[in-house]
C-alpha positions as MATLAB code, in Angstrom:
seq = 'MIRKVTKRNYLEQIHELGSYAFNLSHSNETREIYLKRNECVNNYIDEVDGQVISQMVSLPFQVTINHRVMKMAGIGDVATYPEARGTGSIRLLFETIFNDLHENKTEVSYLAPFSQPFYRKFGYENVFDYEETRIPAEIMRQIKPEKSGRIERVLWQDKLAQETIKKLYKETLETHNGSLVREDFWWDFTLNFNEGRKLAIAYDENNQACGYLIYGLIGTAEFMIYEMSFTTLFGLKKLMTFVSSHSGSFSEFVSTNITDSRIIALFPDTKAITRKTHSHMMARIVNFKEFIEAFSFKESLLEKIVFLRVEDTNCSWNNGVFKLTINQGRATCEKIETNDLVDFSGTIQRWTQVFLGKQTLEQAIWMEQIHSTSEKTDFLTSFKLNTPHLYDYF';
ca = [
     -78.025  -86.011  294.611;
     -81.350  -84.812  295.934;
     -82.966  -82.209  293.970;
     -85.825  -80.238  293.127;
     -87.147  -80.044  289.681;
     -89.271  -78.068  287.090;
     -87.633  -78.873  283.665;
     -89.914  -80.728  281.343;
     -87.489  -83.335  280.358;
     -87.287  -84.425  284.419;
     -90.951  -84.507  284.699;
     -90.850  -86.897  281.845;
     -88.286  -89.497  283.878;
     -90.763  -88.929  286.619;
     -93.518  -90.507  284.634;
     -91.322  -93.038  283.283;
     -90.449  -93.993  286.840;
     -93.492  -94.081  288.291;
     -95.124  -95.800  285.420;
     -92.348  -98.604  285.852;
     -92.911  -98.783  289.550;
     -96.485  -98.931  289.546;
     -97.170 -100.668  286.200;
     -98.879  -98.338  284.706;
     -99.722  -97.833  281.123;
    -100.953  -94.101  279.927;
    -102.536  -93.032  276.747;
    -100.917  -89.975  275.150;
    -103.298  -87.727  276.448;
    -103.527  -89.242  280.308;
     -99.717  -89.058  279.378;
    -100.161  -85.052  278.995;
    -102.025  -84.405  281.847;
     -99.905  -86.204  283.974;
     -97.089  -83.569  283.097;
     -99.333  -80.471  283.198;
    -100.250  -81.450  286.693;
     -96.445  -82.480  287.633;
     -96.118  -78.325  286.314;
     -98.332  -77.229  289.486;
     -96.728  -79.412  292.401;
     -93.419  -79.783  293.924;
     -91.056  -82.821  292.248;
     -88.316  -84.130  294.358;
     -85.986  -86.555  292.689;
     -82.776  -88.230  293.529;
     -80.246  -88.428  290.463;
     -77.044  -90.160  289.387;
     -75.153  -88.640  286.001;
     -78.470  -87.067  285.411;
     -80.807  -89.929  285.464;
     -83.674  -90.200  287.951;
     -83.584  -93.044  290.265;
     -85.919  -91.957  293.245;
     -88.736  -89.725  293.105;
     -91.322  -88.076  295.042;
     -93.784  -85.482  294.782;
     -94.995  -83.139  297.032;
     -98.553  -81.659  296.274;
     -99.284  -78.384  297.445;
    -103.007  -78.433  298.825;
    -104.735  -76.974  301.535;
    -107.272  -78.912  303.917;
    -110.136  -78.111  306.390;
    -109.420  -79.069  309.833;
    -111.629  -78.257  312.797;
    -113.195  -75.384  310.378;
    -110.271  -74.108  309.955;
    -107.926  -73.780  306.597;
    -104.566  -75.044  307.141;
    -101.384  -75.944  304.608;
    -100.780  -79.619  304.058;
     -98.552  -81.344  301.503;
    -100.083  -84.127  299.594;
     -96.948  -86.994  299.218;
     -97.026  -88.935  296.380;
     -95.613  -90.961  293.210;
     -93.001  -92.422  295.635;
     -90.981  -94.770  293.475;
     -87.339  -96.025  293.121;
     -86.234  -98.245  290.416;
     -85.741 -101.765  291.669;
     -81.740 -101.548  291.355;
     -81.191  -98.292  293.235;
     -83.546  -99.702  296.310;
     -82.019  -99.851  299.683;
     -79.342  -96.859  299.271;
     -81.908  -94.295  301.939;
     -82.691  -92.619  298.480;
     -86.415  -92.167  299.938;
     -84.984  -91.284  303.047;
     -83.210  -88.385  301.705;
     -86.066  -87.468  299.980;
     -87.856  -87.196  303.141;
     -85.189  -85.064  304.869;
     -84.900  -82.879  302.231;
     -89.219  -82.266  301.598;
     -89.353  -81.892  305.357;
     -86.898  -79.071  305.419;
     -88.856  -77.450  302.935;
     -91.839  -78.157  304.650;
     -90.954  -76.748  308.135;
     -89.496  -73.573  306.047;
     -92.658  -72.739  304.406;
     -94.580  -73.426  307.691;
     -96.861  -76.172  306.056;
     -98.730  -78.066  309.134;
     -99.760  -81.598  308.414;
     -99.166  -83.742  305.273;
    -101.008  -86.718  303.825;
     -99.819  -89.594  301.628;
    -101.416  -93.001  300.356;
     -99.415  -95.966  302.055;
     -97.944  -98.703  300.409;
     -97.054  -99.891  303.595;
     -98.426  -98.556  306.767;
     -95.221 -100.259  308.639;
     -92.384  -98.366  306.337;
     -94.295  -94.702  306.695;
     -94.651  -95.245  310.177;
     -91.035  -94.668  309.991;
     -91.389  -91.152  308.507;
     -93.766  -90.150  311.332;
     -96.726  -90.932  309.721;
    -100.249  -92.716  310.886;
    -103.214  -93.849  309.870;
    -106.043  -90.975  310.087;
    -108.144  -91.532  307.169;
    -110.833  -95.052  306.588;
    -113.180  -95.253  303.635;
    -116.749  -97.739  303.832;
    -117.127  -99.952  300.903;
    -120.806  -99.567  300.352;
    -122.808 -102.639  298.101;
    -126.271 -102.256  297.516;
    -127.706 -104.942  294.638;
    -129.786 -103.719  292.288;
    -133.151 -104.865  293.630;
    -132.523 -102.980  297.192;
    -131.636  -99.945  295.032;
    -135.039 -100.434  293.167;
    -136.652  -99.685  296.543;
    -135.708  -95.530  296.131;
    -138.812  -93.670  295.948;
    -139.025  -91.657  292.625;
    -138.374  -88.039  293.323;
    -140.501  -86.632  289.868;
    -140.225  -82.701  290.252;
    -136.635  -81.124  289.528;
    -134.429  -82.366  287.049;
    -131.133  -83.870  286.572;
    -129.046  -82.653  284.151;
    -125.664  -84.796  282.763;
    -122.860  -82.555  281.928;
    -119.321  -82.751  280.734;
    -116.210  -81.434  282.516;
    -115.748  -78.881  279.885;
    -118.692  -76.658  280.521;
    -117.735  -73.851  282.483;
    -121.022  -73.702  284.400;
    -120.802  -76.802  285.443;
    -117.471  -76.793  286.481;
    -118.179  -73.673  288.932;
    -121.517  -75.111  289.788;
    -119.732  -78.611  291.081;
    -117.037  -76.275  292.187;
    -119.841  -74.239  294.731;
    -121.591  -77.026  295.693;
    -118.415  -79.072  296.823;
    -117.174  -76.017  298.884;
    -120.545  -75.876  300.778;
    -120.863  -79.393  301.339;
    -118.030  -81.922  301.444;
    -114.903  -79.615  301.792;
    -116.311  -78.615  305.260;
    -115.721  -82.180  306.771;
    -112.708  -82.852  308.919;
    -110.014  -83.280  307.172;
    -110.984  -82.545  303.457;
    -108.677  -80.816  300.498;
    -109.895  -77.345  299.703;
    -109.365  -78.235  296.087;
    -107.758  -76.278  293.862;
    -108.149  -75.856  289.854;
    -105.232  -77.731  289.007;
    -106.375  -80.827  290.985;
    -110.156  -80.503  289.915;
    -108.937  -80.325  286.176;
    -106.770  -83.399  286.769;
    -108.795  -85.671  288.919;
    -111.686  -85.516  286.171;
    -109.653  -85.267  282.770;
    -107.077  -88.276  284.014;
    -109.569  -90.727  285.061;
    -111.020  -91.481  282.264;
    -114.960  -92.873  282.328;
    -115.768  -90.783  285.313;
    -119.545  -89.206  284.234;
    -120.908  -85.943  285.984;
    -124.429  -85.152  286.820;
    -126.583  -82.336  288.734;
    -129.533  -82.073  290.840;
    -131.904  -79.069  290.523;
    -135.201  -78.405  292.343;
    -138.051  -76.769  291.240;
    -136.661  -73.268  291.319;
    -133.658  -74.366  289.027;
    -131.383  -74.206  291.710;
    -128.514  -76.377  292.151;
    -128.500  -78.455  294.809;
    -126.554  -81.578  294.454;
    -123.903  -83.488  291.861;
    -123.090  -86.989  291.133;
    -119.938  -88.098  290.165;
    -120.111  -91.825  288.869;
    -118.719  -94.443  286.653;
    -120.352  -97.281  284.118;
    -118.159 -100.168  285.383;
    -119.172 -102.780  282.313;
    -122.743 -104.256  282.816;
    -121.955 -105.022  286.388;
    -121.502 -102.150  288.525;
    -122.502  -98.262  289.118;
    -119.703  -96.859  291.061;
    -120.406  -93.647  292.735;
    -117.431  -92.137  293.386;
    -118.800  -88.388  294.995;
    -122.014  -87.492  295.572;
    -122.874  -84.203  297.314;
    -126.202  -82.355  298.655;
    -127.143  -79.308  300.016;
    -130.745  -80.389  301.014;
    -133.334  -83.576  301.366;
    -134.733  -83.135  298.142;
    -131.052  -82.860  296.453;
    -130.334  -85.965  298.077;
    -133.613  -87.777  296.970;
    -133.200  -86.897  293.229;
    -130.091  -87.653  293.045;
    -130.767  -91.051  294.343;
    -133.914  -91.669  291.795;
    -131.184  -90.504  289.267;
    -128.791  -93.846  290.441;
    -132.016  -96.251  290.931;
    -132.963  -95.318  287.316;
    -129.806  -97.320  286.584;
    -131.012 -100.592  288.327;
    -131.886 -101.917  285.168;
    -128.879 -102.067  283.881;
    -126.348 -103.018  286.760;
    -126.590 -105.174  288.765;
    -124.691 -103.648  291.832;
    -124.265  -99.862  293.061;
    -120.702  -99.560  294.133;
    -119.383  -96.721  296.429;
    -116.425  -96.187  298.344;
    -117.077  -92.578  299.362;
    -120.611  -92.317  301.126;
    -120.135  -91.742  304.701;
    -123.525  -90.036  305.151;
    -125.721  -92.218  307.057;
    -128.862  -90.245  305.520;
    -128.207  -92.152  302.221;
    -128.649  -95.327  303.920;
    -131.728  -94.495  305.682;
    -133.883  -94.081  302.329;
    -134.368  -97.643  301.839;
    -137.084  -99.484  303.431;
    -135.084 -102.630  303.919;
    -131.035 -102.888  304.117;
    -130.311 -106.229  305.076;
    -128.840 -106.960  301.670;
    -126.738 -103.472  301.544;
    -122.740 -104.654  302.752;
    -120.573 -102.372  304.322;
    -116.715 -102.851  304.828;
    -114.338 -100.164  306.397;
    -110.797  -99.997  305.212;
    -107.872  -98.540  306.153;
    -107.210  -95.299  303.700;
    -104.691  -92.587  304.130;
    -102.068  -91.425  306.661;
    -101.329  -88.228  307.775;
     -98.543  -86.541  310.177;
     -98.386  -83.210  311.736;
     -95.113  -81.556  310.481;
     -94.969  -78.522  312.034;
     -96.383  -78.926  315.813;
     -96.134  -75.198  316.889;
     -97.962  -74.014  313.563;
    -100.573  -76.928  313.708;
    -101.757  -75.913  316.995;
    -101.854  -72.298  316.605;
    -104.146  -73.016  313.763;
    -105.928  -75.486  315.663;
    -109.645  -75.062  316.840;
    -110.131  -75.825  320.673;
    -113.813  -75.713  322.326;
    -114.061  -72.453  323.313;
    -114.120  -71.623  327.418;
    -114.244  -68.664  329.953;
    -110.766  -70.124  331.620;
    -108.036  -70.032  330.368;
    -105.771  -73.661  330.256;
    -102.118  -74.178  330.249;
    -101.053  -77.563  329.432;
     -97.028  -79.327  328.678;
     -96.994  -81.667  325.918;
     -94.259  -83.383  325.177;
     -94.246  -84.783  321.261;
     -91.463  -87.354  320.166;
     -90.817  -87.157  316.353;
     -87.114  -88.753  315.159;
     -87.628  -87.282  311.822;
     -88.352  -83.160  312.431;
     -86.244  -81.818  315.377;
     -88.214  -78.805  315.584;
     -91.247  -80.852  316.745;
     -88.961  -83.018  319.164;
     -89.658  -81.853  322.599;
     -91.721  -80.376  325.214;
     -94.263  -77.466  324.275;
     -96.391  -74.913  325.995;
    -100.021  -74.510  325.132;
    -101.847  -71.727  326.168;
    -105.420  -71.909  325.522;
    -108.228  -68.861  325.464;
    -111.547  -68.679  323.381;
    -110.573  -71.765  321.747;
    -107.402  -70.607  320.110;
    -103.974  -71.346  321.925;
    -100.430  -70.106  321.447;
     -97.507  -72.554  321.291;
     -93.847  -72.623  322.499;
     -91.205  -74.925  322.599;
     -89.240  -74.696  326.224;
     -86.308  -76.051  327.424;
     -87.416  -77.696  330.817;
     -88.110  -81.547  330.677;
     -89.532  -81.602  333.896;
     -93.407  -79.534  333.008;
     -95.145  -82.407  331.266;
     -98.506  -83.587  331.465;
     -98.951  -85.478  328.324;
     -96.083  -87.117  326.215;
     -96.473  -89.671  322.974;
     -95.288  -89.584  319.090;
     -96.109  -87.403  316.520;
     -97.711  -90.065  315.342;
    -100.397  -90.416  318.359;
    -101.262  -86.279  318.403;
    -101.772  -86.696  314.725;
    -104.265  -89.053  315.249;
    -105.610  -87.533  318.606;
    -105.520  -83.686  316.923;
    -107.395  -85.011  313.708;
    -109.904  -86.745  315.046;
    -109.108  -90.375  314.873;
    -109.247  -90.717  318.231;
    -110.163  -89.222  321.653;
    -107.381  -88.566  323.739;
    -109.098  -90.880  326.701;
    -108.959  -93.811  324.252;
    -105.135  -92.937  323.595;
    -104.338  -92.726  327.025;
    -106.351  -95.726  327.696;
    -104.418  -97.640  325.233;
    -101.086  -96.712  326.742;
    -100.163  -94.741  323.269;
    -100.647  -90.810  324.933;
     -98.748  -91.266  328.656;
    -100.886  -88.703  331.168;
     -98.686  -87.701  334.682;
    -101.547  -84.934  334.958;
    -104.498  -84.305  336.861;
    -105.586  -81.424  334.099;
    -108.687  -83.369  332.724;
    -110.027  -80.245  331.687;
    -107.818  -80.709  328.772;
    -109.205  -84.188  327.677;
    -112.354  -81.644  326.886;
    -110.946  -79.509  324.861;
    -111.231  -80.778  322.045;
    -114.093  -81.092  319.014;
    -114.767  -84.847  318.610;
    -114.661  -84.439  314.475;
    -114.438  -87.559  312.635;
    -111.733  -86.914  309.832;
    -113.022  -87.416  305.921;
    -111.345  -87.612  302.952;
    -112.715  -87.554  299.663;
    -108.887  -87.614  297.517;
    -106.483  -89.878  296.272;
    -102.821  -88.942  295.600;
];
């Protein structure tokens, strides 16, 4: 039976199943942090005789998409005991979650796939990539030291440091297309559950915080940059001076979160820096009408009307033809009955990629992923080109 649960005994079973399925071992402390997190999320299970056999959590997040804040469900901890696989349990869990998300008008959902083809069956498509950057110590030593200002290493338990880091994130990474608007529970979980993460804040000569770094020291081999945020060039230089000061202790500096080319531009010689792009997380539009009406189009003095067909085999409310009336950068969206007035048509996966900025509408049409029967070329220019970035994992 599919249920949404909150009681402690079910949360403990969810933790047990997740640990078994992903072969994880937690200390008593990290186990309690995990359980505390699950008190803040929506926990769905399939149970037989009081025993959880399958599970899924839906994390109630908000995200920034084209400078607009939307509701997003982060799907995680998808797991089934081996003896219960193949029963359709995961599909039933998704059906229940999608119905709940439709009811509370959540616009989008993200997840980290163990298999892209598997989650594509539920309407998800690859949207986010991450770039793995590896910088040898001898290259890191090229950084010209910034001697003014200061760096302060801090602990997350320091309330002032917390507020400083949250404020800097809000001013920088949170504004990027696709990024999380991080809730307090998520900050606490991320920085307490992931053991070994360290924090540093950069201050300028006027004692103003201008950047922060979340990093880790991996043995004697790697200095890991988990997250870097800066509001000024000075902040960037001061943080990189701090990173470079470790070049005598670590042979390589690694990041999967450096998306800003200005960081690489600090190095006089970049030949030995390696950068590899990897597919990351998937996404899907859950409520097409609500998404379109929250979406930010390019502003224009002329009203545009366009008819889009959406194919969605999981969310019936998305399946059909929608009339979009775009005026001054905002749109109204109405589902209509006719099948004759269609300008562009595609699956929910392809529309998700287009609207979240993974690819342009022109690219999708060229690849025959979106089909066009229209001369309305003005719609092709209605989108702001905005590459999606995600600095979180769940």
